[in-house]
N, C-alpha and C positions, 0 to 999 in steps of 0.2 A: 408311415415309415415302418417298414417291416424288418425285423432282426432275426437272428438265429434264436429260436426258442421264444418263450414269452417272458414278459417282465424282465427284460434285459437289464442287468446291473453292471455297469462298467467297472465298478470297484471290485467285482469278483473275477475279472478277466485274468487268465493265467498266462504264464510265459509262452505256453503253447499257442494261445490264441492271439497274442500280440507280438510284434517284432519292432525293434528299433529301426526307424526309417533312415538308416545309413547303409551304404553299400561299399563293399571292397572294390577298389578301383585299381585294376591291373591291366597291363597291355599285352602280356603274353605269359605262358607258364614260367618262362625263365626270368621274367621281370622281378617277381617276388623271390623266387628261389635263389637267383644269382645275386640278389642285392644290387641289381643294376640301378642306374640313376633313373629319374623320371623320364618318360618318353619325350624325346625332343621333336619328333616329326608329327605334326598335327594330322597327317594322313593315317597314322597308326591309330586304329579304333580301339575302344576299350569296352568291356562289358561288366555289368554289376552282378548278373545272375548266372551266367553260363560261361564255361571255358571258351576262349576264342577258337575260331577255326584254325586248323593247321595252316601255316603259311604256304602259299603256292611256291613251286620251285622257280627259282630265278637264276639267271646267269651269274656267275661269279663276278663280283664287282671289279671294275677296272682299277688297277693299282693307281693310287694318286700320284700326280706329277710332283716330283720333289722340287721344293723351292727352298731358297735360302732363308733360314730362320732370321727374324729381326734381331738385330744386335741389342744386347742389354745396355742399359744406360751406362755411360762411362763413369768410373769412380769419381772423376773430378767433377762431373756434373752433380752427382749426388751430394758430394761434399759442399759444392758451391750453393746448392739449394738450402742445405742445413745452415751454412754461414749466413746466407741472405735472410733466413728466418730470424736469426739472432739479431740481425740489424733492422728488423721491422719490415722486411720485404717478403710478401707471400707470393712465391712463384707457383702459378697454377699449371703451366704447361711450357715445354721447351721442344722445339723442332725446327723444321724448315718449311718454307712455303713452296708454291709451284715453281717459283723462279730460283729455288735453291738457296734463298737467303735465310739465315738463322732467324727464328722468331721466339721471343720470350713473352709469355702471357702472365701478367701480375694483376692483383686486385687494384681497384681504383684507389683504395686507401693507401696502397704502397707506391702509387705512381709518383708521389712527390719526393720519394727517397732516391733521387737521381744518382747520387754518389754511390749508394749501396747497390743499385741496379748495375751501374757501370762496373763496380768491383765484382759483382756476380758474373758478368759476361767475361771478364778477364779470367776468373777462376775456372769457369766452365769452358774456357778456350773457344769462345764464340767470337766470330769476326763480324763486327759492326751489325749486331743483331737489331731486328725491328722490334720495338717494345709495343705490345698491345695490352690493353686493360680489359678486365671483365668486372662486372658489378660486385661479385662476392665469390666466396668459396664455391667450387663446383659441387653439385649434388646429382645423384642419379635421377633419371626421369622414369616414370612408369605411366602406363595408360591409366589415367587417374580416376574417372568417375565410377563409384561403386554404388550399388543399390540393393535393397532387400529383395530376396528371392533368387539372387545370382548364385551360381554354383562355385564351389571351391573344394580343394582337397586338403585333408589332414594327413600330413606326411610323417611316417616313421623314418627318421633320418638314418637310423642304423642300417636299414636294408632297402630303403626307398619304397616300401609298401605304402599305399595311400588309400584313404577312405573318402568317398564323395559325400558331401553335405551341402547345405544351402545357407546363405547369409540371411539372418533374420532382419536386423535393423542396424542402421548406422547409429553410432553412439559416441558418447564422450566419457573418457576416463575421469577419475576424481580430480586430476590436475588439468583437465580441459583438453588433453590430447585426443587424437582421433582413435576410434575403436569400432568394433563390430560386435553384435550380439548373435549368438547361435545356440544350438542345443548343447547341453553339457556332455551328452554321451559322444558327441562328435570329437571331443578332445581325448578320447581313450581308444586304444587299439583293441583287437580281439582278445588280448590277454589282460585287459583292464589296466594297461600301463598308460601313463599320461603321455600324450603327444605334445609337440611344440610347434613345429613349422606348418605353415599353410601356404597354398598357392592357388591362383585362379585357374579355372578351366575355361575352354573356349565356348562362348554362348551358342554359336550356331552349330555346335557339334554335340549339344546336350540332348538327352532323351526328350526334354520338353518340346523340342522342335524336330524330333525324329532321328536324332543322332545316337551314338553310343558313347560319346565322351571323348575328349581330346585335350591335349595340352599345347601351349604355345611352343614354338621352336626353342625359345630361350626362356624357360619359366622364371618368374621373379618371385622372391619371397614376399608374400602378401603381409604376413605378420605372424606373431606367436601367441599361442594361448596364454592368457593370464589366469584369471579365476575360472574354474570349471567345477560344476557339481552335478552328479547324476545320482538321484536318490536322496538320502538324508545326509546329515553332517558327516564330513570326511568320506562321502560316497558310500556310506553304509546303505543297506537295502531299504531301511525305513519300514513304515507300516501304514496301513490305512488310518487316516486322521493325523499323520505326522506333519505338523506345520513346517518342519524344516525340509521336507521332501520336495525336490524340484528337479529341473533338467535345464540348466542354463550355463552358458560359457561366454567368455569375452575374448576377443582377439585384439591385441594391441598392434596397431598398424605400423608398417614401415613408412618412411617418408615417401612422398610422391603420389600417394593415393588421395582421392577426394571423395569421401563417403557422403552421399546425398541423403537427405531426410525423405526418402521416397521408396516405393516398392515397384518393381518392374511388372508390367502386364504381359511380358514375353512376346510382344508383337514386333519387336525390332531387333531380334537376336541376329548378330552378325559375327564376322571373324574378329572384329575388334573387341578387346576385353571390356570396353566401356560402352558398347553398342546398346546394351539393355537400358541405359539411362535416357535413351531418346523418347521413351514412352512409359510414363510412370504414374502412380497414384501417390500424391504427397501425404506424408504423415504429419498431422498437426497436433495430435494429442496422444496420451497414454491413458488407458482406462480398463475397467473390468468388463468382461464379456456380458452381453445382454441377449435375450431371445431375439431371433431374427436372422437375417442374411449374414453370412460370414465368408470371407474369402481368404485364400492362401496363395503364396507364390513360392515356387521351388524349382530346382533344376531338373527334376524328373518328370513331373506332370504339369509344370508351368503354372499359369494363373487360373485357378478354379474357384467356383463359388458354390457353397452349400448352405446349410441352415442349422441353427441351434433351435430345436423345438422342444415340445413338452416331454419327449422321451430322452432328452439329453441331460447330462450333468452340467450345471452352470458353475459349480464350485465343489470339487471333490478330489478323489485320489484314484489313480489307475496304476496297475502293475505293468510296467513296461520292461520286458525282458528281465524280470526278477527285481527291478528297482521301482519303488513307489514314487509317483510324481503327482504333485498337486496341479490341477488345471481344470480343463473343461473339454467336452466332447462335441462333435458335430458330424455330419455326413459328408463334409468337404473332401473331395478326392485328393489323396496323397499317396505316395509310394516310397520305397527305399531310395535314398538320395535327396528327398525333400526335407529330411531332418534339419531342424534349425531354421527352416524357412519361415517367412513372415505370415502372420495371421492377423487380419485387420477387419474391422467393421467400419465401413465408410472410410474416414481418414484417421481413425483411431487405432493405434497399435494395441492389440489385446493379448497376443501370445506368440510363441514359436512352436513349430511342429515337433512333437516328441515321439509319437508312435501310433499304432493302430492296427486294424485288420482290414483287408480288402473285402469288397463286396463278394458275395457268393451266389451266383445266378442259380445254382442248383437248389439252394434253400430259400432264396429270395431275400437273404440278409443284405442290408445295405452297407456301404462303406462306413466304418467306424474309425474316426480320426481323433486322437487325443493331442491337445496342445497344452504346453506349459503356460500358466497364467503369469503375465508380466508383472501385474501389481503385487504378486507374492514372490516372484523370482528376483526382481530387481534389488530389493533391499538386501539380498544375500550376497550381492556382488561386491559390496564394499564401497558403494558410491558411484557406480556407473549409471548413466542415464541415457535414454533414447534421444537421439537428435530429432528436433522438430522443425518442420517447415512453417515458420511463423510469417503471417501476412505482414506486409509493411504497414506501420501505423498510419492512421488518417488524422491529420490536423484539421479539426473542425472550426477552430477560431484561433487566430485571425485568418483571413483568406490570404492566399499567396499574392504578393505585391501590395498588400494593404499598408496604409500608414498606421503606426501604432504609437502608443505613448510609452515612456520608459517603465519597464517592469510590468507591462500589461499582461494579464493572464493568458497563457496558451493552453488550450484544451483539445482533447481528441480521444480517439478510441484505439485500442490495441488488443484485438481478440487473441486469446491463447497466451498472452504475455503475463508475466508476474511483475514486470517492471519495464520501464523504458529508459534508455540512455539518451540524454538530451545534451545538446550543445547550443548555446546562444552566444558564443563568442568568447567565453571565459573558461573553456575546458569542459570535459565531460562530467556530467553528474547523473546519478541514478535516482529516478522518481518512481515510487510504487504505482502499480496499476490496481484499481479497485473496481470490481464488477466490469472489467473490460474498458475502463475509462481512466484518463490521467489528466492532470493539470499542473502547471508550474508557472513561475514568473518568467516573462520573456526578456529580451535584451534591454539594457538600460542606456548604452552608449548612443548618443544622437548620431543620426546619419544612416547610411545603408547598413543593413544587418541581415542575418540569416538565422533560421531556426531549423535544427536537425534533430530528428527523433528516430531511434532504432528500438524495436521491440526485443525483449529478452525473456528467456525462460530457462533458468539454469545456464548452460553454456551455449544454448541455441540463440541465434541472432537472426533478425529479419533484414531485408533490405532497408536502407535508410531513406526516410522521407525528409526532404529539405525544401523549405520555402524561403523566398526573399521577402524582406519587409523594409520599410523605411521608418526609423525611430524619430519621432518629432516630439518636441517638448509639449507637454499637456498644458492646456489653458489653465491658468491658476484659478483654483476654486476659492470661494470666500472662506476665510478662516472660521472656526467655530468658537463661540464664547461659551465657556462652561460655567463661569461664575462672575457676577451674579446672574441668576436665571431671569430671562426677560419675563415681565408681567407679574413679578413677585413684589411683596411688601416686606422689607427687612428692617430690623431695629438697629444693629450697630452701624456706625458710619463705615462706608466702603473705603478700604485702603488699597485694594488691588483688584485688577481685572485679569482673569486667567482664561486660557483656552487652548486649542490645538490648531496646528497648521502644517505646512510643508517644511520638513527639516531644512534649515539654513535660510529660510525666507525671513525678510524683515517685516516686523509687525508695527503698525501705527494705530494708536487709539486717540480718537478725538471726541469731544462732547457734542451735544446736539447743535451747538452754535458753530462747530468747526474748529474750536480751539484745541490744540494738541494737548492731550493729558500725559502721554508718554510713549516710548518706543521699546521694542525688544526684538530678539532674534529667536526663532523657533529652534529648540535644541534637537539633538539627534533622535530623540524619542518622539518628536512631534508636538512637544508641549511648549507653551510660552506664558510669561507673566509680566504684566506691567504693574509695578507697585509704587509705593510712596504717594498714594493719592489720599485725599480727604474729601469724600463726597458725603456731606452731612445731610441733615433733615431736608426733605424736599423730593421732588420728582426729577429723575435724571434719565438721560439717554446717552449711550456711548456707541460710537461707530468705529468698527475695526476693519482694517484692510491688511493684506500681506502682499509683498512685492519681491520680485526676483529678476535679476538681469534686466531691469527697466520695465518689466511687465507688472501691472498693478491688478490685483484681484477685485472682484465685486465686493461690495460692503457687507459686513455682518453687523446687525444692530440689536441692542438689548436695552429695554426701557424698564425701570424699576423705581420704587419709592422707598425712601429711608424715613422712618418715623421713630419717635421716642419709644423707649421700652415701656411697657405697662407699669404703673406704680405698684408698689407692694402694699399689702394690707397686713398689719402686724398685730392689731389689738384684738381681732376676732379670728379664730381659726375656722376654716370651713367645716361645717357639720357640727358646730358647737350647739349645745342645748343649755340655756340659762334657766335658773329657777324663776318661778312666777314673780317673785319679789326682788329679783336681782338682774332685770333686763338691762342691756347696755343703753347708755345715753350719749355715746360718742363713738367715733371711728377714727383710727389713725393708721399711719403707715409711712413708707419711704418713697422718695422720688428724686427727680432732677431739680437741683436748686433753680428757683425762679419759675418752674413750671406751674401751670394752673391745673389743680386736681379737681375734677368734677365727680361727685358721688351721687348716684341715684339709688334711693332706697325704695324698695317695693315690698309689699307684704299683703296678707289677707285683708287687712284694713290699715293702710298706711296712716301714720299720725298726721294730724294737721300741724305742720311745722310752722314755727315762727322764727326761722333762721334770719340772719342778717342779710341774706341775699335778696330779701324782698318777699312780698306777699305771694307773687306768682310762683317763685321758686319754692317757697315753703309749702304751698298747696300741692305742688307736683312732686314733692319729696326729693328735690334736687338741692345739693349742697356743694358749694365751691370753696376752695381755699388755695393758698400759694405755698409751695414747698420752700422751706427755709432751713438751712443747715442739714439738708438731706431728709427732713421729715415733714409730715403734714398731719393735720387733725381737723375734723369737723364735729360739731356738737349738735345732737338732736334736741328739739325744743322740749321734749318730754322723755322720760324713761320709757323704753319700749315695753309694752305690756305683752300678755300672752298672745302668741301668733308665730307664723312662719315667715321669714324674711330673706331677701336677697339684696345684696348691695353690689353695684357696679361702679368701679373706680377707673377713671382714665386721666391721663395727664397730657397737656398740650404745651408745645414749645414753638413759638413763632407761628402759631396757627396750624401746626402739624400735630395731629392727635394720635395718641397711642392706641393700641388695642386695649380692651377692657380686662380688668382683673375682677372676677366674679367670686363672691363669698356668700354661701347660704348658711343660715343658722336659724335657731328657734328659741322662743321663750315659752317655757312650760306653763301649763295651766295650774289653777289652784288645787292643792291636794284635796282629795275627797275624804269623807269620814272613813275611818278604818285604815288609813294609810295610803289609799289610792290617790291618783293624780288625774285631774281633768286635763287631758292632752289637748294641745292646740287643734282646733277643728273638731273636737269631740262633742257629744250631746249633753254631757253633765247629768245632774239628777234634779233639775229644777222642775217647777210646776207648769212651765210653759207660759207664764205671765211675763209681760214686758217689765223691765226694771223701772222704778220710779225715777223721774228726772227732776233735777233741781233740788234734790234733798241729799244732804251729806251722809246721813246715817243709813245703814242697811238693816234688813230684817234680822233679828237675833237668830243665830244658827240653831241652837238647841241640838236635837238629834238629826236634823236634816242638813244637808249640804247646801252651800250657797248656789242659787240657780243662776246659770249663765244663759242669757237670752240668745236665740239663734237669729243671725242676720244673714239670710240667703245661704244657709249652710256653713257660714263662717262664724268665727268667734267675734263678739263685740270687744274691740280693743279699747280698753279704758285708758285713753291717752290724755284726758283733760288734766287729771291729777292722779298721782300714784296713791292708791289706797291700800292700807294694810288691814287685812281681815283677821280678826281675832275670834277665837272660839269662846 
């Protein structure tokens, strides 16, 4: 890409090197000078850059034939119309038909006011008029479809002077009304005074297709400029780096126009003002420019494509006719009159034409075109947004014509949308779109139904996607039992069964033998409870079903076991350590009256018990007793000597055994000389000889400690008799 000079920097461009791409649009020298109205004859050509040729001599026009001017409405008719309006009758038109019969046109809403209409006819001196209705108040029609890149004129209404520019993009005002976007400088005349009125020029007479410009025979007001800014705030010149500097305007449209979210490619320019809408590029998004191909559409050079390459500014400022504008550059062809025209990359709107300089074959410099960046310009307009061509959403589930259950999830995709407007028969609702996807609950009323989805982004709307479905009652699923949990062992008697189900369904709970335990109704939150039960100790099975409108669900089953609570041990606390000469000789606690408590004593060397339970129980260290008055107690045959112990206590009722209560404790060893203690399981200070058996007396201690013999690493538990050792 070759430019004038080296290291071209668009930010240094001067007013002499750049021009605002708008052109003065005049039809003849006298047009601007005389303040004549806009040219009405499309055969009258216009020029942006040179004075028009002198008109050829023509014969004097033939004097018009005089005709009788139409009569003004009679005063009585005007009065009758006003009186009719007071009576609720909107008279739209009065006249006569081809047969000479009087005709009165009123709105459909007024047609029922027959007495008032008859009174109107009398007051207006109409004889037996024919009453005709129209749907609503009459509005003017205009050739409707507008597209980006189409030409228009900014008109100075004081003298009729006009400047040619191009439409950038269709838009929405903050209140959702129709608008257009263009360049800010298109809203100012050569004296920098704000212009207001705009009107369309004829597509097939534009320079883009070889013409010199022309107006319709009866120009219509396109709209009026609202916000417009060229340069910085309040249209100050601004400066390089000024984040407020831009070149953007909005045109608030008159009724009757239909701005399309598209840009013309200028292949269908015709005499009709909406002819350019026949071949367009849809605008589906707004974004910042990126390196690569870029296209523009405008009334002077049509649809052209260039590039943003490494020599271009992707985000910067340029001096356009003395005003700084934030935007980007490219070599896309543009010329005076293209100002405000669309700049797109693919289907993304990125800017509007602001200014530039033409290519110079003599120096080899390429076209330099500057465009206002939309992502920076739009926030300054006060809430205007580009109209987008949103694709119709796709409903991926359910399929069209499918049978669905009440409230079944509807899902789909909506590219480019921020939300979807859905209707499933109960009015519109808005559902957010996340990463291009949406989902919502479908219709609930049984029978034929429909699902309608429309994509939305701001005020832009897509076509609506609608599918038909048939809503059928879902087969009842089995209810869920939440308590008691199946497969568990629990201690307190069960007094209630709880769970979840279908709201309003009837719940029935039976036992394993089929006997009904209770019924309930699922509440609005989907929960149910059958209480008042007494399921005591033993194994139980409950079976639950739910029913609705005669339909019964599959069964839900839970099996569980209720056992007594474990007994309490109160006489020895877990972790207790007893002195060597004060070991326990019994164990007691609390339990259920009548329950049988079984205590198992284990230790390093369990004592040889002589409990009342019999020789076998005594030898195994097992003790049993019965709870009376809420308490129980067992007695060991001997005081427990030095060692580490664990007791396990269980209670049983009617053959159902509780879980165990475990308590661990110890009996300390004999104190060693000097104040030490021989701990349970320790080695002591003996000489290693076995103790003498069958003799009551022990070796005198003297200076040595009592020797404790080792039995397989454990302490010999002296359980035959408790002996007191004295020094």
